[in-house]
VMD Tcl script that draws the C-alpha trace (Angstrom):
set ca {
  {47.46 105.18 -34.61}
  {43.75 104.57 -34.23}
  {41.94 102.24 -36.62}
  {38.51 101.44 -37.97}
  {37.66 98.20 -36.17}
  {35.23 95.85 -37.92}
  {33.74 93.27 -35.56}
  {31.14 90.56 -36.15}
  {28.61 90.43 -33.33}
  {28.20 87.06 -31.66}
  {29.21 84.73 -28.88}
  {32.39 86.52 -27.84}
  {31.63 90.21 -28.19}
  {33.48 90.89 -24.92}
  {36.72 90.24 -26.82}
  {36.13 93.56 -28.57}
  {37.09 95.39 -25.37}
  {40.11 93.17 -24.69}
  {41.74 94.33 -27.92}
  {41.06 98.04 -27.43}
  {44.19 98.57 -25.32}
  {46.57 97.38 -28.06}
  {44.42 98.40 -31.02}
  {42.61 101.64 -30.08}
  {39.59 102.28 -32.31}
  {38.78 105.48 -34.13}
  {35.40 103.96 -34.95}
  {33.83 100.52 -34.55}
  {31.70 98.87 -37.22}
  {29.53 96.12 -35.72}
  {28.35 93.50 -38.23}
  {25.18 91.90 -36.90}
  {22.50 89.50 -38.04}
  {18.86 90.02 -37.08}
  {19.34 87.67 -34.13}
  {22.25 89.66 -32.72}
  {21.02 93.22 -33.23}
  {20.20 93.58 -29.54}
  {23.81 92.68 -28.65}
  {25.10 95.11 -31.24}
  {22.93 97.93 -29.88}
  {24.12 97.24 -26.33}
  {27.75 97.32 -27.49}
  {27.16 100.57 -29.37}
  {25.83 102.21 -26.20}
  {28.79 100.89 -24.18}
  {31.28 102.21 -26.71}
  {29.62 105.63 -26.70}
  {30.38 105.90 -22.98}
  {34.07 105.63 -23.94}
  {33.59 108.34 -26.55}
  {34.00 105.82 -29.38}
  {31.56 106.19 -32.28}
  {30.05 102.91 -33.45}
  {27.64 101.91 -36.17}
  {25.78 98.71 -36.95}
  {25.74 97.02 -40.34}
  {22.93 94.50 -40.54}
  {23.48 91.36 -42.58}
  {20.89 88.89 -43.82}
  {21.08 85.64 -45.73}
  {24.34 83.81 -46.44}
  {26.90 84.71 -43.75}
  {29.90 84.38 -46.07}
  {28.49 86.52 -48.84}
  {27.12 89.13 -46.47}
  {30.37 89.33 -44.48}
  {32.38 89.88 -47.66}
  {29.88 92.49 -48.82}
  {30.07 94.35 -45.50}
  {33.88 94.30 -45.43}
  {34.04 95.49 -49.05}
  {31.71 98.39 -48.25}
  {33.78 99.40 -45.22}
  {37.00 99.18 -47.26}
  {35.54 101.45 -49.91}
  {34.07 103.93 -47.44}
  {37.22 104.25 -45.32}
  {39.77 103.91 -48.07}
  {43.16 105.22 -46.96}
  {42.48 104.62 -43.27}
  {43.78 101.77 -41.12}
  {41.12 99.06 -41.09}
  {41.35 96.06 -38.77}
  {39.03 93.06 -38.78}
  {38.39 91.63 -35.31}
  {37.94 87.90 -35.87}
  {37.17 86.75 -32.31}
  {33.93 88.52 -31.52}
  {31.41 86.54 -33.56}
  {30.26 82.95 -33.69}
  {32.39 80.33 -35.42}
  {30.99 80.84 -38.92}
  {31.11 84.63 -38.76}
  {34.68 84.56 -37.42}
  {35.80 82.28 -40.27}
  {34.10 84.51 -42.83}
  {35.64 87.65 -41.31}
  {39.13 86.11 -41.36}
  {38.74 85.09 -45.00}
  {37.41 88.53 -45.95}
  {40.44 90.14 -44.30}
  {42.82 87.81 -46.13}
  {41.50 88.26 -49.65}
  {41.21 92.03 -49.21}
  {44.68 92.38 -47.69}
  {43.36 93.89 -44.45}
  {44.84 93.51 -40.99}
  {43.10 91.05 -38.69}
  {43.31 90.50 -34.96}
  {42.24 87.73 -32.60}
  {42.03 87.44 -28.82}
  {43.56 84.57 -26.89}
  {42.56 84.80 -23.24}
  {43.39 88.36 -22.25}
  {45.85 89.02 -25.06}
  {45.13 90.44 -28.50}
  {47.34 89.43 -31.40}
  {47.78 90.51 -34.98}
  {47.15 87.64 -37.41}
  {49.57 87.03 -40.29}
  {47.22 88.15 -43.05}
  {49.07 88.70 -46.32}
  {48.27 91.19 -49.05}
  {46.81 89.14 -51.87}
  {45.00 90.16 -55.03}
  {43.17 87.71 -57.24}
  {42.86 90.33 -59.94}
  {46.62 90.29 -60.50}
  {46.42 86.57 -61.24}
  {43.36 86.64 -63.47}
  {43.60 87.32 -67.17}
  {40.70 88.96 -68.95}
  {39.80 85.58 -70.45}
  {39.55 83.97 -67.00}
  {37.38 86.86 -65.80}
  {35.20 86.40 -68.88}
  {34.66 82.74 -67.94}
  {33.86 83.64 -64.32}
  {31.33 86.30 -65.33}
  {29.68 83.96 -67.83}
  {29.38 81.13 -65.30}
  {27.93 83.55 -62.75}
  {25.32 85.02 -65.11}
  {24.21 81.70 -66.58}
  {24.73 79.35 -63.62}
  {26.76 77.24 -66.03}
  {27.65 74.42 -66.79}
  {27.01 70.69 -66.83}
  {30.34 69.92 -68.52}
  {33.45 71.44 -70.05}
  {31.96 70.73 -73.44}
  {28.83 72.73 -72.64}
  {30.87 75.64 -71.29}
  {33.09 75.54 -74.38}
  {30.08 75.54 -76.69}
  {28.27 78.39 -74.91}
  {31.38 80.53 -74.63}
  {32.30 79.78 -78.26}
  {35.78 78.98 -77.00}
  {37.82 75.90 -77.89}
  {37.64 72.99 -75.45}
  {41.45 72.89 -74.83}
  {41.44 76.61 -74.03}
  {38.50 76.32 -71.62}
  {40.19 73.35 -69.94}
  {43.43 75.33 -69.61}
  {41.72 78.28 -67.93}
  {39.79 76.03 -65.55}
  {42.43 73.41 -64.74}
  {45.67 75.32 -65.35}
  {49.02 73.68 -66.02}
  {52.46 73.46 -64.44}
  {53.17 77.12 -65.17}
  {49.80 78.73 -64.52}
  {47.06 78.19 -61.96}
  {43.58 77.57 -63.28}
  {40.33 78.80 -61.77}
  {40.04 75.55 -59.81}
  {43.55 75.95 -58.36}
  {42.63 79.48 -57.27}
  {39.53 78.21 -55.47}
  {37.18 80.13 -57.75}
  {35.56 77.20 -59.57}
  {34.93 73.57 -58.75}
  {33.55 70.34 -60.14}
  {30.76 68.69 -58.15}
  {28.74 65.51 -58.63}
  {25.01 65.98 -59.18}
  {22.90 62.93 -59.94}
  {26.04 60.96 -60.85}
  {27.07 63.67 -63.32}
  {29.92 66.16 -62.99}
  {28.91 69.82 -62.98}
  {31.18 72.86 -63.14}
  {30.22 75.77 -60.93}
  {31.65 78.81 -59.19}
  {32.67 78.49 -55.57}
  {31.43 81.00 -53.01}
  {34.74 82.82 -53.44}
  {34.23 82.91 -57.20}
  {30.77 84.44 -56.84}
  {32.05 87.00 -54.35}
  {34.85 88.02 -56.71}
  {32.47 88.52 -59.65}
  {30.21 90.61 -57.41}
  {33.16 92.86 -56.54}
  {33.31 91.97 -52.85}
  {37.02 91.14 -53.11}
  {39.65 93.77 -53.85}
}
mol new
graphics top color blue
foreach p $ca { graphics top sphere $p radius 0.5 }
foreach p [lrange $ca 0 end-1] q [lrange $ca 1 end] { graphics top cylinder $p $q radius 0.2 }
display resetview
């Protein structure tokens, strides 16, 4: 069965062709930054000679956020089709972001080792099944207000009791908190602890994770 192949454009774009024997593409989506658009255009022309339609999705700004956005858009557009993320074609950062985007969206991912393509063990995983409405409320609030300097401040602004806020952030033996799930973190700023969303937390609130 042919698949929609999503491939970051970067240092190892030749690996795109290595995988085509084992994972034949119905269509190729090339994810390219401004600096790699010329490589993407060259690849699109090469693919057209094989009769394979290809399109370029340009990304700007933060690689992680833009990669997740692009993968989410492809997943929505080609819902019901086989989608495979090619993780070996970009530079190191883009490849890491593509692998993570595949994982959290439950999509297949492939990598190339030498002249062999392999399917990575990406598992179907959904954060939304683990998040209660109250946890989502906290995530949305922290995203909108870039909050907070402390648990006490978050509790006060949310009008939620301090023990309950602590439970949702830190979890307990029976339930993972937002920190355990990698969606929130505590960082030191000017010798003070600040609570903030992680990149993954921001991406989830934006809807870039399914």
